[in-house]
Structures are given as C-alpha cells and as structure tokens.
BAKELO-223175 format. One record per residue (C-alpha): residue number from 1; x, y, z. Coordinates in pm, 1 decimal, m for minus. Layout:
BEGIN
<rec><n>NUM</n><px>X</px><py>Y</py><pz>Z</pz></rec>
...
This chain:
BEGIN
<rec><n>1</n><px>2834.1</px><py>m5668.8</py><pz>5479.5</pz></rec>
<rec><n>2</n><px>2772.0</px><py>m5496.4</py><pz>5164.0</pz></rec>
<rec><n>3</n><px>2430.3</px><py>m5433.0</py><pz>5043.7</pz></rec>
<rec><n>4</n><px>2303.3</px><py>m5641.0</py><pz>4749.4</pz></rec>
<rec><n>5</n><px>2096.5</px><py>m5325.5</py><pz>4613.6</pz></rec>
<rec><n>6</n><px>2284.7</px><py>m5095.1</py><pz>4394.6</pz></rec>
<rec><n>7</n><px>2171.2</px><py>m4739.1</py><pz>4341.7</pz></rec>
<rec><n>8</n><px>2159.2</px><py>m4618.3</py><pz>4001.2</pz></rec>
<rec><n>9</n><px>2118.7</px><py>m4259.0</py><pz>3863.9</pz></rec>
<rec><n>10</n><px>1995.5</px><py>m4143.1</py><pz>3527.8</pz></rec>
<rec><n>11</n><px>2204.7</px><py>m3878.5</py><pz>3334.0</pz></rec>
<rec><n>12</n><px>2095.0</px><py>m3727.6</py><pz>3015.4</pz></rec>
<rec><n>13</n><px>2355.7</px><py>m3660.2</py><pz>2770.1</pz></rec>
<rec><n>14</n><px>2219.1</px><py>m3376.4</py><pz>2548.5</pz></rec>
<rec><n>15</n><px>2463.3</px><py>m3408.2</py><pz>2274.4</pz></rec>
<rec><n>16</n><px>2368.3</px><py>m3759.8</py><pz>2185.7</pz></rec>
<rec><n>17</n><px>2001.5</px><py>m3722.6</py><pz>2339.8</pz></rec>
<rec><n>18</n><px>2058.5</px><py>m4074.8</py><pz>2507.6</pz></rec>
<rec><n>19</n><px>2003.8</px><py>m4170.3</py><pz>2869.4</pz></rec>
<rec><n>20</n><px>2283.4</px><py>m4324.0</py><pz>3035.9</pz></rec>
<rec><n>21</n><px>2257.3</px><py>m4553.8</py><pz>3354.9</pz></rec>
<rec><n>22</n><px>2569.7</px><py>m4476.1</py><pz>3584.0</pz></rec>
<rec><n>23</n><px>2589.2</px><py>m4677.5</py><pz>3919.3</pz></rec>
<rec><n>24</n><px>2665.3</px><py>m4481.8</py><pz>4241.9</pz></rec>
<rec><n>25</n><px>2862.7</px><py>m4789.8</py><pz>4392.3</pz></rec>
<rec><n>26</n><px>3199.0</px><py>m4899.7</py><pz>4248.4</pz></rec>
<rec><n>27</n><px>3234.5</px><py>m5063.3</py><pz>3891.5</pz></rec>
<rec><n>28</n><px>3319.0</px><py>m5398.0</py><pz>4044.8</pz></rec>
<rec><n>29</n><px>2991.8</px><py>m5402.2</py><pz>4257.7</pz></rec>
<rec><n>30</n><px>2767.9</px><py>m5292.5</py><pz>3980.3</pz></rec>
<rec><n>31</n><px>2906.4</px><py>m5552.0</py><pz>3713.6</pz></rec>
<rec><n>32</n><px>2868.4</px><py>m5835.1</py><pz>3971.9</pz></rec>
<rec><n>33</n><px>2498.8</px><py>m5737.4</py><pz>3986.3</pz></rec>
<rec><n>34</n><px>2489.1</px><py>m5690.6</py><pz>3615.9</pz></rec>
<rec><n>35</n><px>2402.6</px><py>m5319.9</py><pz>3647.7</pz></rec>
<rec><n>36</n><px>2653.5</px><py>m5197.6</py><pz>3421.3</pz></rec>
<rec><n>37</n><px>2418.0</px><py>m5086.0</py><pz>3158.0</pz></rec>
<rec><n>38</n><px>2410.6</px><py>m4819.1</py><pz>2885.8</pz></rec>
<rec><n>39</n><px>2116.7</px><py>m4728.8</py><pz>2644.7</pz></rec>
<rec><n>40</n><px>2192.6</px><py>m4681.2</py><pz>2286.0</pz></rec>
<rec><n>41</n><px>2162.0</px><py>m4331.9</py><pz>2161.0</pz></rec>
<rec><n>42</n><px>1794.8</px><py>m4267.3</py><pz>2085.1</pz></rec>
<rec><n>43</n><px>1690.5</px><py>m4031.2</py><pz>1810.9</pz></rec>
<rec><n>44</n><px>1665.3</px><py>m3665.4</py><pz>1905.2</pz></rec>
<rec><n>45</n><px>1321.1</px><py>m3611.6</py><pz>2052.3</pz></rec>
<rec><n>46</n><px>1085.2</px><py>m3336.4</py><pz>1927.4</pz></rec>
<rec><n>47</n><px>942.1</px><py>m3159.7</py><pz>2231.3</pz></rec>
<rec><n>48</n><px>664.1</px><py>m2920.8</py><pz>2225.2</pz></rec>
<rec><n>49</n><px>472.1</px><py>m2728.2</py><pz>2489.3</pz></rec>
<rec><n>50</n><px>142.3</px><py>m2862.8</py><pz>2608.6</pz></rec>
<rec><n>51</n><px>m87.9</px><py>m2663.1</py><pz>2820.0</pz></rec>
<rec><n>52</n><px>m287.8</px><py>m2863.5</py><pz>3043.2</pz></rec>
<rec><n>53</n><px>m627.6</px><py>m2776.5</py><pz>3170.3</pz></rec>
<rec><n>54</n><px>m832.2</px><py>m2881.5</py><pz>3457.8</pz></rec>
<rec><n>55</n><px>m1164.8</px><py>m3029.9</py><pz>3373.6</pz></rec>
<rec><n>56</n><px>m1403.0</px><py>m2739.2</py><pz>3325.9</pz></rec>
<rec><n>57</n><px>m1609.5</px><py>m2647.6</py><pz>3634.6</pz></rec>
<rec><n>58</n><px>m1958.3</px><py>m2817.1</py><pz>3630.7</pz></rec>
<rec><n>59</n><px>m2169.8</px><py>m2520.3</py><pz>3518.0</pz></rec>
<rec><n>60</n><px>m1870.2</px><py>m2376.7</py><pz>3278.9</pz></rec>
<rec><n>61</n><px>m1952.0</px><py>m2401.9</py><pz>2913.6</pz></rec>
<rec><n>62</n><px>m1650.6</px><py>m2421.0</py><pz>2685.7</pz></rec>
<rec><n>63</n><px>m1693.8</px><py>m2199.9</py><pz>2372.8</pz></rec>
<rec><n>64</n><px>m1536.5</px><py>m2247.9</py><pz>2044.8</pz></rec>
<rec><n>65</n><px>m1434.2</px><py>m1996.0</py><pz>1763.5</pz></rec>
<rec><n>66</n><px>m1763.1</px><py>m1995.1</py><pz>1594.4</pz></rec>
<rec><n>67</n><px>m1962.0</px><py>m1926.4</py><pz>1914.6</pz></rec>
<rec><n>68</n><px>m1723.5</px><py>m1631.2</py><pz>2006.3</pz></rec>
<rec><n>69</n><px>m1749.7</px><py>m1473.1</py><pz>1686.1</pz></rec>
<rec><n>70</n><px>m2134.6</px><py>m1518.9</py><pz>1695.0</pz></rec>
<rec><n>71</n><px>m2097.0</px><py>m1313.1</py><pz>2034.1</pz></rec>
<rec><n>72</n><px>m1891.6</px><py>m1042.4</py><pz>1857.8</pz></rec>
<rec><n>73</n><px>m2100.7</px><py>m1014.2</py><pz>1531.6</pz></rec>
<rec><n>74</n><px>m2438.7</px><py>m1010.7</py><pz>1728.5</pz></rec>
<rec><n>75</n><px>m2371.3</px><py>m849.2</py><pz>2080.0</pz></rec>
<rec><n>76</n><px>m2626.7</px><py>m899.7</py><pz>2336.5</pz></rec>
<rec><n>77</n><px>m2698.5</px><py>m740.1</py><pz>2667.9</pz></rec>
<rec><n>78</n><px>m2717.2</px><py>m1083.5</py><pz>2842.8</pz></rec>
<rec><n>79</n><px>m2344.1</px><py>m1200.0</py><pz>2753.5</pz></rec>
<rec><n>80</n><px>m2022.3</px><py>m1037.9</py><pz>2834.2</pz></rec>
<rec><n>81</n><px>m1691.3</px><py>m1115.0</py><pz>2667.4</pz></rec>
<rec><n>82</n><px>m1403.4</px><py>m1081.9</py><pz>2933.3</pz></rec>
<rec><n>83</n><px>m1046.8</px><py>m1058.0</py><pz>2844.2</pz></rec>
<rec><n>84</n><px>m859.1</px><py>m1164.0</py><pz>3146.6</pz></rec>
<rec><n>85</n><px>m505.6</px><py>m1079.2</py><pz>3013.2</pz></rec>
<rec><n>86</n><px>m309.8</px><py>m782.4</py><pz>3159.7</pz></rec>
<rec><n>87</n><px>m376.0</px><py>m442.4</py><pz>3028.5</pz></rec>
<rec><n>88</n><px>m53.0</px><py>m422.7</py><pz>2822.7</pz></rec>
<rec><n>89</n><px>m154.4</px><py>m764.8</py><pz>2657.4</pz></rec>
<rec><n>90</n><px>m517.4</px><py>m640.2</py><pz>2603.6</pz></rec>
<rec><n>91</n><px>m415.4</px><py>m298.1</py><pz>2454.5</pz></rec>
<rec><n>92</n><px>m188.2</px><py>m473.9</py><pz>2184.5</pz></rec>
<rec><n>93</n><px>m515.8</px><py>m614.0</py><pz>2044.2</pz></rec>
<rec><n>94</n><px>m825.5</px><py>m788.0</py><pz>2180.1</pz></rec>
<rec><n>95</n><px>m1146.9</px><py>m953.7</py><pz>2061.0</pz></rec>
<rec><n>96</n><px>m1398.7</px><py>m687.6</py><pz>1978.1</pz></rec>
<rec><n>97</n><px>m1651.0</px><py>m604.5</py><pz>2256.8</pz></rec>
<rec><n>98</n><px>m1432.6</px><py>m746.0</py><pz>2513.5</pz></rec>
<rec><n>99</n><px>m1395.3</px><py>m593.7</py><pz>2855.2</pz></rec>
<rec><n>100</n><px>m1063.0</px><py>m632.4</py><pz>3045.2</pz></rec>
<rec><n>101</n><px>m1051.6</px><py>m776.4</py><pz>3397.3</pz></rec>
<rec><n>102</n><px>m698.3</px><py>m895.9</py><pz>3447.5</pz></rec>
<rec><n>103</n><px>m709.4</px><py>m1211.3</py><pz>3659.6</pz></rec>
<rec><n>104</n><px>m335.2</px><py>m1233.3</py><pz>3748.0</pz></rec>
<rec><n>105</n><px>m299.8</px><py>m886.9</py><pz>3881.6</pz></rec>
<rec><n>106</n><px>m636.9</px><py>m832.5</py><pz>4002.8</pz></rec>
<rec><n>107</n><px>m799.8</px><py>m1200.0</py><pz>4109.5</pz></rec>
<rec><n>108</n><px>m1019.5</px><py>m1063.2</py><pz>4352.4</pz></rec>
<rec><n>109</n><px>m1212.2</px><py>m838.8</py><pz>4080.8</pz></rec>
<rec><n>110</n><px>m1536.8</px><py>m1042.2</py><pz>4089.1</pz></rec>
<rec><n>111</n><px>m1544.2</px><py>m1066.9</py><pz>4477.4</pz></rec>
<rec><n>112</n><px>m1543.7</px><py>m672.2</py><pz>4494.2</pz></rec>
<rec><n>113</n><px>m1859.1</px><py>m477.0</py><pz>4577.1</pz></rec>
<rec><n>114</n><px>m2016.8</px><py>m311.9</py><pz>4279.2</pz></rec>
<rec><n>115</n><px>m1917.6</px><py>43.3</py><pz>4342.9</pz></rec>
<rec><n>116</n><px>m1540.4</px><py>m42.9</py><pz>4422.0</pz></rec>
<rec><n>117</n><px>m1517.7</px><py>m267.2</py><pz>4085.8</pz></rec>
<rec><n>118</n><px>m1657.4</px><py>31.2</py><pz>3886.1</pz></rec>
<rec><n>119</n><px>m1396.7</px><py>264.2</py><pz>4066.2</pz></rec>
<rec><n>120</n><px>m1105.3</px><py>m1.4</py><pz>3989.3</pz></rec>
<rec><n>121</n><px>m1197.2</px><py>m101.7</py><pz>3636.5</pz></rec>
<rec><n>122</n><px>m1415.2</px><py>200.5</py><pz>3510.5</pz></rec>
<rec><n>123</n><px>m1722.6</px><py>2.2</py><pz>3398.9</pz></rec>
<rec><n>124</n><px>m2031.2</px><py>m149.4</py><pz>3598.6</pz></rec>
<rec><n>125</n><px>m1957.3</px><py>m494.0</py><pz>3720.4</pz></rec>
<rec><n>126</n><px>m2144.0</px><py>m740.1</py><pz>3547.7</pz></rec>
<rec><n>127</n><px>m2446.2</px><py>m875.4</py><pz>3738.5</pz></rec>
<rec><n>128</n><px>m2484.5</px><py>m1234.8</py><pz>3838.7</pz></rec>
<rec><n>129</n><px>m2770.9</px><py>m1322.0</py><pz>3601.6</pz></rec>
<rec><n>130</n><px>m2548.9</px><py>m1230.9</py><pz>3292.0</pz></rec>
<rec><n>131</n><px>m2354.0</px><py>m1486.3</py><pz>3095.8</pz></rec>
<rec><n>132</n><px>m1979.4</px><py>m1421.5</py><pz>3134.0</pz></rec>
<rec><n>133</n><px>m1750.2</px><py>m1563.1</py><pz>2848.6</pz></rec>
<rec><n>134</n><px>m1371.8</px><py>m1545.1</py><pz>2955.0</pz></rec>
<rec><n>135</n><px>m1081.8</px><py>m1589.9</py><pz>2732.1</pz></rec>
<rec><n>136</n><px>m695.6</px><py>m1494.9</py><pz>2762.1</pz></rec>
<rec><n>137</n><px>m394.2</px><py>m1573.7</py><pz>2561.2</pz></rec>
<rec><n>138</n><px>m403.1</px><py>m1957.2</py><pz>2554.5</pz></rec>
<rec><n>139</n><px>m692.7</px><py>m2047.5</py><pz>2791.8</pz></rec>
<rec><n>140</n><px>m526.2</px><py>m2119.9</py><pz>3102.2</pz></rec>
<rec><n>141</n><px>m619.6</px><py>m1775.9</py><pz>3273.9</pz></rec>
<rec><n>142</n><px>m962.3</px><py>m1804.2</py><pz>3144.2</pz></rec>
<rec><n>143</n><px>m1035.7</px><py>m2136.4</py><pz>3310.0</pz></rec>
<rec><n>144</n><px>m914.3</px><py>m1992.6</py><pz>3646.0</pz></rec>
<rec><n>145</n><px>m1134.3</px><py>m1703.1</py><pz>3581.2</pz></rec>
<rec><n>146</n><px>m1438.8</px><py>m1904.4</py><pz>3519.1</pz></rec>
<rec><n>147</n><px>m1392.0</px><py>m2109.8</py><pz>3834.4</pz></rec>
<rec><n>148</n><px>m1353.0</px><py>m1786.8</py><pz>4038.8</pz></rec>
<rec><n>149</n><px>m1685.8</px><py>m1643.3</py><pz>3863.0</pz></rec>
<rec><n>150</n><px>m1860.7</px><py>m1970.4</py><pz>3966.1</pz></rec>
<rec><n>151</n><px>m1728.2</px><py>m1925.0</py><pz>4320.4</pz></rec>
<rec><n>152</n><px>m1875.6</px><py>m1588.8</py><pz>4346.4</pz></rec>
<rec><n>153</n><px>m2217.6</px><py>m1690.5</py><pz>4237.8</pz></rec>
<rec><n>154</n><px>m2241.0</px><py>m1637.0</py><pz>3856.5</pz></rec>
<rec><n>155</n><px>m2441.0</px><py>m1924.1</py><pz>3701.0</pz></rec>
<rec><n>156</n><px>m2377.1</px><py>m1865.0</py><pz>3341.3</pz></rec>
<rec><n>157</n><px>m2005.1</px><py>m1887.6</py><pz>3277.6</pz></rec>
<rec><n>158</n><px>m1797.0</px><py>m1986.4</py><pz>2987.8</pz></rec>
<rec><n>159</n><px>m1443.1</px><py>m1987.5</py><pz>2874.4</pz></rec>
<rec><n>160</n><px>m1318.6</px><py>m1975.1</py><pz>2505.8</pz></rec>
<rec><n>161</n><px>m1031.0</px><py>m2241.1</py><pz>2556.0</pz></rec>
<rec><n>162</n><px>m871.9</px><py>m2145.7</py><pz>2239.3</pz></rec>
<rec><n>163</n><px>m858.7</px><py>m1767.1</py><pz>2368.1</pz></rec>
<rec><n>164</n><px>m666.8</px><py>m1509.6</py><pz>2174.3</pz></rec>
<rec><n>165</n><px>m417.0</px><py>m1751.9</py><pz>1996.9</pz></rec>
<rec><n>166</n><px>m692.6</px><py>m1930.6</py><pz>1843.1</pz></rec>
<rec><n>167</n><px>m881.2</px><py>m1602.1</py><pz>1761.5</pz></rec>
<rec><n>168</n><px>m575.6</px><py>m1473.6</py><pz>1563.4</pz></rec>
<rec><n>169</n><px>m496.8</px><py>m1790.8</py><pz>1394.4</pz></rec>
<rec><n>170</n><px>m835.2</px><py>m1820.0</py><pz>1255.7</pz></rec>
<rec><n>171</n><px>m829.0</px><py>m1458.5</py><pz>1131.9</pz></rec>
<rec><n>172</n><px>m1078.9</px><py>m1337.7</py><pz>1392.0</pz></rec>
<rec><n>173</n><px>m1138.8</px><py>m942.0</py><pz>1373.7</pz></rec>
<rec><n>174</n><px>m900.0</px><py>m751.1</py><pz>1620.7</pz></rec>
<rec><n>175</n><px>m960.0</px><py>m431.9</py><pz>1786.5</pz></rec>
<rec><n>176</n><px>m696.0</px><py>m173.0</py><pz>1894.1</pz></rec>
<rec><n>177</n><px>m906.5</px><py>124.9</py><pz>1944.0</pz></rec>
<rec><n>178</n><px>m782.4</px><py>187.0</py><pz>2269.9</pz></rec>
<rec><n>179</n><px>m823.2</px><py>57.9</py><pz>2605.7</pz></rec>
<rec><n>180</n><px>m1177.5</px><py>m58.8</py><pz>2703.6</pz></rec>
<rec><n>181</n><px>m1262.0</px><py>m219.3</py><pz>3012.9</pz></rec>
<rec><n>182</n><px>m1034.2</px><py>m65.9</py><pz>3274.9</pz></rec>
<rec><n>183</n><px>m985.1</px><py>283.1</py><pz>3424.5</pz></rec>
<rec><n>184</n><px>m1088.2</px><py>540.7</py><pz>3173.0</pz></rec>
<rec><n>185</n><px>m1257.5</px><py>315.4</py><pz>2926.3</pz></rec>
<rec><n>186</n><px>m1606.3</px><py>334.8</py><pz>2829.2</pz></rec>
<rec><n>187</n><px>m1795.6</px><py>2.2</py><pz>2834.9</pz></rec>
<rec><n>188</n><px>m2155.7</px><py>0.1</py><pz>2937.0</pz></rec>
<rec><n>189</n><px>m2253.6</px><py>m340.3</py><pz>3082.2</pz></rec>
C-alpha cells in the first residue's frame, strides 16, 4: 500500500534565482496528490553579509566612535584600549594608544599570571580595576574578548562594536608607528 505522504525536495536554480519543488516520488503519484508545483522565477535577490552579535554581557558597555575618539584624544591611566586582532592586522594599522592582545591566537591571555603575560606580550597586564575597551575588525572578536575579561574578574569592560571598520569609515586617526602591545613594544599600562 503506497503512502499518501509525498516527499518533496527543494532545489535552487541559480541562473533564474527560483526555487523549484521536485517530488522524490514518481510523477503519477505527485500529480495525483497535487504536488507537482513549480514556483515562478523570483527576481534576483541581493544578499549581504550580516554580522550577528550575542547580547552584550551584563556588565559590558558598548562604545561608539565618539567615545573611542575621546579615549584616544584624552588618554587616561584608568582606561586601556585593546586591539584583539592578530599582530599582522594590528601592524597594518591600529587605533592610536591601542595595545595588541590577539584573542584568536591567544584566548588565554587575560587568564595568565601578570609575569607570564608581560613575558608573552611585552607590556604589563592591565589590573582588574582598569577599564578595558576592546575592538577588532568588525566587532565579533571584541565581544568575545569582553566576555572573557568579565569571566576573569574585570569589572569595567567595554567593546567598540563598530571596531576598525567603523573607525576607518569615519576617518579616525590611524597609527602605523610600529608594533605596540606585543613582544618588543613599549606600552606602559
């Protein structure tokens, strides 16, 4: 006894940008149940990349361009701007005053003992009472770094969601003076 349920698969025709329903069963069965359907060609859809962020951690502050610019223009001993991109990205250009602590290749950085942190990165590990503001290229890695900082006990944590792409787009000052914030750099904290 044949099943009354017909299985349908979807295939995408890239040339016409249409979705076509094709039955897995024979044409006789599918036409009997009225499943032989074809959608008319749809206009070509425009796709763009969307970056999703998880909700900011409860104690993480989201910074915008103007707030980060104020940090750069009036550096404070209480606030540390941290670039979490990889060293090659950092050396190509970074926000002035930022230190480099790459989150992808060094995810344990904030969990290191102060002396081990200084040996690895070449500058003093920021103490827990300082405000840490993280940025990356587009805001995804900075969100992860903010969550790690909160897990490690930092109370004042922020993230610049627009990150490097927003900074460049808005004409923010760029540094390329040479590597800071990793082995060999000078960066008092």
